[in-house]
Every structure is written in structure tokens, then in C-alpha cells.
C-alpha positions as CSV (number, residue, x, y, z in Angstrom):
1,M,-59.5,-102.4,-7.0
2,S,-60.3,-105.9,-8.4
3,T,-57.3,-105.5,-10.8
4,D,-54.9,-104.9,-7.8
5,R,-56.5,-107.8,-5.9
6,Q,-56.1,-110.1,-8.9
7,A,-52.4,-109.2,-9.3
8,E,-51.9,-109.8,-5.6
9,L,-53.6,-113.2,-5.9
10,A,-51.7,-114.2,-9.0
11,E,-48.4,-113.4,-7.2
12,S,-49.5,-115.5,-4.2
13,L,-50.7,-118.3,-6.3
14,E,-47.3,-118.5,-8.2
15,R,-45.5,-118.5,-4.8
16,V,-47.6,-121.3,-3.6
17,R,-47.2,-123.4,-6.7
18,T,-43.4,-122.8,-6.5
19,Q,-43.5,-124.1,-2.9
20,I,-45.4,-127.2,-4.0
21,R,-43.0,-127.8,-6.9
22,D,-40.0,-127.5,-4.6
23,A,-41.6,-129.8,-2.0
24,C,-42.3,-132.4,-4.7
25,A,-38.7,-132.1,-6.0
26,A,-37.4,-132.7,-2.5
27,A,-39.6,-135.7,-2.1
28,G,-38.9,-137.2,-5.5
29,R,-42.4,-136.7,-6.7
30,R,-44.0,-135.0,-9.7
31,P,-45.8,-131.6,-9.1
32,E,-48.9,-132.9,-11.0
33,E,-49.3,-135.5,-8.3
34,V,-50.4,-132.8,-5.8
35,R,-53.6,-130.8,-6.2
36,L,-54.0,-127.3,-4.8
37,L,-57.2,-126.6,-3.0
38,A,-57.9,-123.0,-2.4
39,V,-59.6,-122.4,1.0
40,T,-61.7,-119.3,0.6
41,K,-63.4,-119.3,4.0
42,T,-64.2,-115.7,5.4
43,F,-63.1,-114.2,2.0
44,P,-65.6,-112.7,-0.3
45,A,-67.1,-114.3,-3.3
46,V,-65.2,-111.9,-5.6
47,D,-61.9,-113.4,-4.4
48,A,-63.1,-116.9,-5.3
49,A,-64.2,-115.6,-8.7
50,L,-60.8,-114.0,-9.2
51,L,-59.1,-117.2,-8.4
52,T,-61.1,-119.0,-11.2
53,D,-59.9,-116.3,-13.5
54,L,-56.4,-117.5,-12.6
55,G,-57.2,-121.1,-13.4
56,M,-58.2,-122.4,-10.0
57,T,-61.0,-124.9,-10.2
58,D,-60.9,-126.4,-6.7
59,L,-62.2,-124.2,-3.9
60,A,-62.9,-125.2,-0.3
61,E,-65.1,-123.8,2.5
62,N,-65.5,-125.0,6.1
63,R,-68.9,-123.6,7.0
64,D,-72.1,-124.6,5.2
65,Q,-74.0,-121.3,5.6
66,E,-71.1,-119.2,4.1
67,A,-70.3,-121.7,1.4
68,S,-73.8,-122.1,0.2
69,A,-74.2,-118.4,-0.4
70,K,-70.7,-118.0,-1.9
71,A,-71.1,-120.9,-4.3
72,G,-74.2,-119.2,-5.6
73,E,-72.6,-115.9,-6.0
74,V,-69.5,-117.3,-7.8
75,A,-71.8,-119.1,-10.1
76,S,-73.5,-115.9,-11.0
77,M,-70.3,-113.9,-11.5
78,R,-68.5,-116.7,-13.4
79,P,-71.2,-118.8,-15.0
80,D,-68.7,-120.5,-17.3
81,A,-66.2,-121.4,-14.6
82,R,-66.0,-125.1,-13.8
83,V,-65.6,-124.9,-10.1
84,R,-65.5,-127.9,-7.8
85,W,-66.5,-127.0,-4.2
86,H,-65.1,-128.9,-1.3
87,M,-66.4,-129.0,2.3
88,V,-63.3,-129.3,4.5
89,G,-64.6,-128.2,7.9
90,R,-66.3,-130.1,10.7
91,L,-69.8,-130.9,9.6
92,Q,-73.0,-131.4,11.7
93,R,-75.5,-134.0,10.6
94,N,-78.2,-131.4,10.4
95,K,-76.4,-129.6,7.6
96,A,-76.1,-132.6,5.4
97,R,-79.1,-131.7,3.3
98,S,-77.8,-128.3,2.6
99,V,-74.2,-129.3,1.9
100,V,-75.2,-131.8,-0.8
101,R,-76.8,-128.9,-2.7
102,W,-73.5,-127.1,-3.3
103,A,-70.6,-129.5,-2.4
104,D,-68.9,-131.7,-5.0
105,E,-66.9,-133.3,-2.3
106,V,-66.9,-133.5,1.5
107,Q,-63.4,-134.2,3.0
108,S,-64.5,-134.2,6.7
109,V,-66.6,-137.4,7.1
110,D,-65.5,-138.7,10.5
111,S,-68.4,-140.9,11.8
112,L,-70.9,-143.5,10.7
113,R,-73.8,-141.2,11.7
114,L,-72.5,-138.4,9.5
115,A,-72.0,-140.8,6.6
116,D,-75.5,-142.1,7.0
117,A,-76.8,-138.5,7.1
118,L,-75.0,-137.5,3.9
119,A,-76.1,-140.7,2.1
120,K,-79.7,-140.0,3.0
121,A,-79.4,-136.4,1.9
122,V,-77.8,-137.4,-1.4
123,R,-80.5,-140.0,-2.1
124,A,-83.2,-137.4,-1.4
125,A,-81.5,-134.9,-3.7
126,R,-81.3,-137.4,-6.5
127,E,-84.9,-138.1,-6.1
128,R,-85.8,-134.5,-6.4
129,G,-83.6,-134.1,-9.4
130,E,-81.0,-131.8,-7.7
131,R,-78.1,-134.3,-8.2
132,D,-77.5,-137.0,-10.7
133,H,-74.4,-138.5,-9.2
134,P,-73.0,-139.7,-5.9
135,L,-71.2,-137.4,-3.5
136,D,-67.4,-137.8,-3.4
137,V,-66.1,-138.1,0.2
138,L,-62.9,-138.5,2.2
139,A,-62.7,-140.1,5.6
140,Q,-61.2,-137.7,8.0
141,V,-58.6,-139.4,10.2
142,S,-57.8,-138.0,13.6
143,L,-54.1,-137.6,14.4
144,D,-54.9,-136.0,17.8
145,D,-55.3,-137.7,21.3
146,E,-58.8,-138.8,22.2
147,E,-59.7,-135.7,24.2
148,T,-58.6,-133.3,21.4
149,A,-60.2,-135.4,18.8
150,R,-63.6,-134.8,20.2
151,A,-63.2,-131.1,19.9
152,R,-61.5,-131.0,16.4
153,G,-63.2,-133.9,14.8
154,G,-61.7,-136.9,12.9
155,C,-62.2,-140.6,13.1
156,P,-59.9,-142.4,15.5
157,L,-57.6,-144.8,13.6
158,P,-59.1,-147.9,15.3
159,E,-62.5,-147.0,14.0
160,L,-61.4,-146.2,10.4
161,P,-62.0,-149.6,8.9
162,A,-65.7,-149.6,9.9
163,L,-66.2,-146.1,8.6
164,A,-64.4,-146.9,5.3
165,E,-66.5,-150.0,4.8
166,N,-69.7,-148.1,5.4
167,L,-68.6,-145.5,2.8
168,T,-67.7,-148.1,0.3
169,Q,-71.0,-149.9,0.6
170,S,-73.0,-146.7,0.0
171,G,-74.4,-146.2,-3.4
172,D,-74.8,-142.5,-2.7
173,L,-71.3,-141.8,-1.5
174,R,-68.0,-142.5,-3.3
175,L,-65.0,-143.0,-1.0
176,R,-62.0,-141.3,-2.6
177,G,-59.4,-141.4,0.2
178,L,-58.4,-139.9,3.5
179,M,-58.0,-136.4,5.0
180,A,-56.2,-135.3,8.1
181,V,-55.1,-132.2,10.0
182,A,-51.8,-132.1,11.9
183,P,-52.2,-131.8,15.6
184,L,-51.6,-128.4,17.1
185,G,-48.2,-127.8,18.7
186,T,-46.6,-131.0,17.5
187,D,-44.2,-131.9,14.7
188,P,-46.3,-132.2,11.5
189,A,-43.7,-134.5,9.9
190,E,-44.2,-137.1,12.7
191,A,-47.9,-136.8,12.5
192,F,-48.0,-137.2,8.7
193,S,-45.7,-140.1,9.0
194,R,-48.2,-141.8,11.1
195,L,-50.9,-140.9,8.6
196,A,-48.8,-142.4,5.8
197,A,-48.5,-145.7,7.7
198,A,-52.3,-145.8,8.3
199,R,-52.9,-145.0,4.6
200,E,-50.7,-147.9,3.5
201,K,-52.8,-150.3,5.5
202,F,-56.0,-148.5,4.4
203,L,-55.1,-149.0,0.7
204,E,-54.8,-152.7,1.1
205,D,-58.6,-152.8,1.5
206,H,-59.5,-149.8,-0.6
207,P,-56.9,-149.6,-3.4
208,S,-58.9,-147.1,-5.5
209,A,-59.3,-144.6,-2.7
210,V,-55.9,-142.9,-3.4
211,E,-56.6,-139.4,-2.4
212,L,-54.7,-138.0,0.6
213,S,-55.7,-134.6,1.6
214,A,-53.1,-133.3,4.1
215,G,-51.0,-130.2,4.5
216,M,-52.0,-126.5,4.8
217,S,-50.1,-123.3,4.4
218,G,-47.7,-124.0,7.3
219,D,-46.9,-127.7,6.8
220,L,-47.6,-128.6,3.2
221,E,-43.9,-129.5,2.6
222,Q,-44.0,-132.2,5.3
223,A,-47.4,-133.5,4.1
224,I,-46.1,-133.8,0.5
225,A,-43.0,-135.7,1.7
226,C,-45.5,-138.1,3.3
227,G,-47.5,-138.7,0.2
228,S,-50.2,-136.0,0.3
229,T,-52.1,-135.6,-3.1
230,C,-54.1,-132.6,-2.1
231,V,-53.0,-129.5,0.0
232,R,-55.5,-127.1,1.4
233,V,-54.1,-123.6,1.3
234,G,-55.8,-120.4,2.6
235,T,-53.5,-118.0,4.4
236,A,-50.5,-118.3,2.0
237,L,-52.9,-117.7,-1.0
238,L,-55.5,-115.2,0.2
239,G,-53.9,-113.5,3.2
240,R,-54.7,-113.5,6.8
241,R,-58.4,-113.8,7.8
242,G,-60.5,-111.5,9.8
243,L,-62.3,-112.7,12.9
244,A,-65.7,-112.9,11.3
245,S,-67.0,-113.9,7.9
246,P,-67.9,-111.0,5.6
């Protein structure tokens, strides 16, 4: 069964990589400028392990409880695999201590309070000897209207400078760039164009924070055209998800 699943994943992976190459060609960019992040949420650890067999090293989750267990399972199944785990879902401050145990990067930092909670958790983990380096983070920008942003998360653009400055000043967090999700029911090209303009201004103050995580299975072409350096792909890679986590 795992052999059949691996063949299925290999086919999907090649299809997604071709999609990325074509999108880069259309945008006049090099494919190596865009990193593929496999979003394994709700799929079993064996799928994540099979992806590492196919050369995937960047895996993402959006729920701490599921991710914590899955990261441990994958480590047991593939002890030699060099996996970088990314938190891409909305994160509550009370989960910060748990997240820093398994995540190499948190892409969904959207408030000063969350930034402070993560910094405190990293500092405590370093003191306990559980970490020996800062946590990479992306500031999540909201492209939604104010009411929708409260439900979906993301830092409003007017508040981004203060959040970015906080992250830059932290010795326990390392600001690597921005993340965003296209609003529901709107043209992703228009949303990502606004994101690109905001990023241009952001880079004037934070020139080393060049990561731009934008684009998923249904809109990665538009995101790549607007400068995305990281696409987060789940459905196109692993298939449609069930209603509940396994």
C-alpha cells in the first residue's frame, strides 16, 4: 500500500513542480527562487515520511497538537531525514511553548502579543537546553477587510511596521519575511499585487527579510507572478482532506 501511495505522491509532486516551473517561466523568474512547502495537515505521518523519501525537506502544519505528534512520528520513521517543520496556521499564545519544541519556523506571527509569547517560549527552551538557536518567523499580513481579518488572522498593513520592528529587536526570534493568504472570493492576483507593494516598502526597512510565503494549490501562479518565494501546497500534492484529523 505504501508503494502505491509513494507512486501517487511522486506523480503529484512532479505535477506541482512543473506547475511552479511554468509559473516561474511566465513571470521571468528562476524555479529555484521558489521553495515548495508541503502542507501535511490532516494527513498521516506516513505520508509525510514518504514525502521525505521523495526529497521533500520542508513540511507544514496548521495545528499544534497534530503537528507535535506527527513531527515525533516522522522522526522515528525517518531518523536520518532533515526535515524543517513550519507552523502556517493561526496560533494561540498559549500554544507558544509547545510550538517551539517542534517548529523550525512559524509563518503566522500576526500580533505583538503572539511575538512576545513566542520569544518568551524560545528563551525558556534555550535555558532548558531544548533549543540552541532563535526561531525563524514570518509576519503574517492580512489582505482581508478588518472584520474578516479578525476571524482569519493576519496583521493589518498599518500595524506591520510596529510588529516587524518588535520581531527584529528580539534576540530569540529571527524575522525572515512576510506571509499572506489571499482573501476568499476575490481575485488573488489583485490581492497579491497589494502584497507585493507592501513588501517593497517593508524591504526598505528590513532588507534581509526577503522571504515571501504566498500562494497555495489554487493560486500559486498568481503569487509567483507577484514575487512569492515560498508556496504552501497541500491539496494538489496530497489530495483532498477529510473533515477530521486522523
